[in-house]
C-alpha positions in Angstrom: 58.2 -97.1 126.8 55.0 -95.8 128.3 55.5 -92.2 129.3 52.2 -92.2 131.1 50.4 -95.2 132.5 47.1 -95.0 134.5 45.9 -98.3 135.9 42.4 -98.7 137.4 42.2 -95.0 138.2 39.1 -93.8 140.0 38.4 -90.3 141.3 35.5 -89.7 143.7 34.5 -86.4 145.3 32.3 -86.7 148.4 30.3 -84.2 150.3 27.9 -85.0 153.2 25.0 -85.7 151.0 26.4 -86.7 147.6 29.1 -88.7 146.0 30.4 -87.7 142.5 32.4 -90.2 140.5 34.6 -88.1 138.2 36.6 -91.0 136.9 35.7 -94.6 136.9 38.3 -97.4 136.3 40.4 -95.5 133.8 43.3 -97.5 132.1 45.4 -95.4 129.7 48.9 -95.9 128.3 50.6 -93.1 126.4 53.9 -94.2 124.7 56.8 -91.8 124.6 56.5 -89.3 121.8 52.8 -89.7 121.2 50.4 -86.8 120.7 47.0 -87.7 122.4 43.8 -85.7 122.2 41.2 -86.3 125.0 37.6 -85.4 124.0 34.2 -85.6 125.6 31.3 -83.4 126.8 31.7 -80.8 129.6 31.8 -82.4 133.0 32.9 -85.9 131.7 36.1 -85.9 133.7 38.6 -84.7 131.1 40.2 -81.9 133.2 40.2 -84.2 136.3 42.1 -86.8 134.2 44.7 -84.2 133.1 45.1 -83.0 136.7 45.8 -86.6 137.8 48.2 -87.2 134.9 50.0 -83.9 136.0 50.1 -84.9 139.7 48.1 -81.8 140.5 45.5 -84.1 142.1 45.6 -87.7 143.3 43.4 -90.7 142.4 41.0 -92.1 144.9 42.1 -95.5 143.7 44.5 -96.9 141.1 48.0 -95.9 140.2 49.8 -93.3 138.1 53.1 -94.0 136.5 55.1 -91.2 134.8 58.2 -92.2 132.9 58.3 -95.5 134.7 58.0 -94.0 138.2 55.0 -94.6 140.5 54.5 -90.9 140.7 51.3 -90.8 142.8 53.0 -92.5 145.6 55.8 -89.9 146.0 56.0 -87.7 149.1 54.9 -84.1 148.7 58.4 -82.6 148.2 59.6 -85.4 146.0 56.4 -85.2 143.9 56.8 -81.4 143.5 60.3 -81.8 142.3 59.4 -84.7 140.0 56.5 -82.6 138.5 58.8 -79.6 138.0 61.4 -81.7 136.1 59.1 -83.9 134.0 55.9 -82.1 133.3 55.0 -78.9 131.5 51.5 -77.4 131.7 49.6 -75.2 129.2 46.1 -73.9 130.2 43.3 -72.2 128.4 43.6 -69.1 130.6 47.4 -68.7 130.2 47.9 -67.9 134.0 50.7 -65.4 133.3 51.7 -63.3 136.3 50.8 -59.7 135.4 53.5 -58.1 137.5 56.3 -60.0 135.7 57.5 -59.4 132.2 57.6 -62.2 129.6 61.1 -63.3 130.3 60.4 -63.4 134.1 57.2 -65.3 133.6 59.0 -68.0 131.6 61.7 -68.2 134.3 59.2 -69.0 137.1 59.5 -72.9 136.8 63.3 -72.6 137.0 63.2 -70.8 140.3 62.8 -74.2 141.9 65.9 -75.6 140.3 68.4 -75.0 143.2 71.4 -75.9 141.1 70.9 -73.2 138.5 72.2 -69.6 138.6 70.1 -66.6 137.7 72.0 -66.1 134.5 71.4 -69.7 133.5 67.7 -69.3 134.1 67.6 -66.1 132.0 69.5 -67.9 129.2 67.1 -70.9 129.2 64.0 -68.7 129.3 65.3 -66.5 126.4 66.0 -69.7 124.4 62.5 -71.1 125.1 61.0 -67.8 123.9 63.1 -67.9 120.8 61.6 -71.3 120.0 58.1 -70.0 120.1 59.0 -66.9 118.1 58.9 -64.2 120.8 62.4 -62.9 120.8 61.2 -59.3 120.4 58.8 -59.5 123.4 61.1 -60.5 126.3 60.6 -57.2 128.2 56.8 -56.8 127.5 54.2 -57.5 130.1 51.2 -59.7 129.8 48.8 -56.7 129.3 50.8 -55.8 126.2 50.3 -59.2 124.5 47.6 -60.6 122.2 45.9 -63.8 123.2 48.1 -65.8 120.8 51.3 -64.3 122.1 50.2 -64.9 125.7 49.6 -68.6 124.9 53.1 -68.7 123.2 54.6 -67.4 126.5 52.7 -70.1 128.4 54.1 -72.7 126.1 57.6 -71.3 126.5 57.1 -71.5 130.2 56.0 -75.2 129.9 59.0 -76.2 127.9 61.7 -74.1 129.6 62.6 -76.9 132.0 62.9 -79.5 129.2 60.0 -81.7 130.4 59.3 -85.1 128.9 55.5 -84.5 128.8 53.4 -81.5 128.0 49.8 -81.4 129.3 47.5 -78.9 127.6 44.0 -78.2 128.8 42.0 -76.5 126.0 45.1 -74.5 124.8 43.2 -72.8 122.0 39.9 -72.3 123.8 40.4 -68.5 124.2 41.8 -67.9 120.8 40.3 -67.2 117.4 40.7 -69.8 114.7 43.9 -68.4 113.1 45.7 -67.9 116.4 44.4 -71.3 117.5 46.0 -73.0 114.5 49.3 -71.2 115.1 49.3 -72.7 118.6 48.4 -76.2 117.3 51.3 -75.9 114.7 53.6 -75.0 117.6 52.5 -78.0 119.7 52.8 -80.4 116.7 56.3 -79.0 116.1 57.3 -79.8 119.7 55.9 -83.3 119.3 57.3 -84.1 115.8 60.7 -82.3 115.9 61.5 -82.7 119.6 59.7 -85.9 120.5 57.7 -84.4 123.3 54.8 -86.5 124.6 51.7 -84.3 124.5 48.3 -84.9 126.0 45.7 -82.3 125.1 42.1 -81.8 126.2 40.0 -80.2 123.5 36.5 -79.7 122.2 37.7 -79.1 118.7 37.2 -82.2 116.6 39.4 -81.0 113.7 42.3 -80.3 116.1 41.8 -83.7 117.8 41.9 -85.5 114.5 45.4 -84.1 113.8 46.7 -86.0 116.9 48.1 -89.5 116.8 45.2 -90.8 118.8 41.9 -89.7 120.3 40.7 -90.9 123.7 37.0 -90.2 124.3 35.3 -89.8 127.6 31.7 -89.9 128.8 30.6 -89.7 132.5 34.1 -90.5 133.7 34.6 -93.5 131.5 36.6 -94.2 128.4 34.3 -94.9 125.4 35.1 -96.4 122.0 
């Protein structure tokens, strides 16, 4: 089964004087359980592609199917619910909320699960933090964490809702090489042991070669 399927996707940004084609006729299929690395120079459309896969942005043309559902055609509320239940996001800059402790940060995606009690949310968040090796940091705040620990919290937040797909945008970009490798080992474990489908944007050729497949982009187009 294709967990992600993009067909004829184009993305165009227009101002009064200029038209920028960020993606041009992109066709991608990502089977369930595959780890895909997306590579290319800055400005080639990688992050735009990830945002469209993650339903954070919509295509100008073409279609986006996630887990067999034509996701880009969903209404706003249904799309938000679908995104919350099926997709987990990991970003280069972590995006932890400084006023919340580690446990509360990981609970954030579960706030939108109306059928879940507060105790259930806490239990799932603590379990996710255990899986990334941060049992001892539940009551710490983001300012008390290293970069590697912050990214582990971000990964726990991404997996707490048991999503089918993890989308990672330069997840090791703000980390030194040792911490970066720790994060890559964690992502590979989620892929190989738990069968998560992972799509990762990276500039790191060595990390990309450890994926099942590399998709390269240049000027908004897939290249061989």
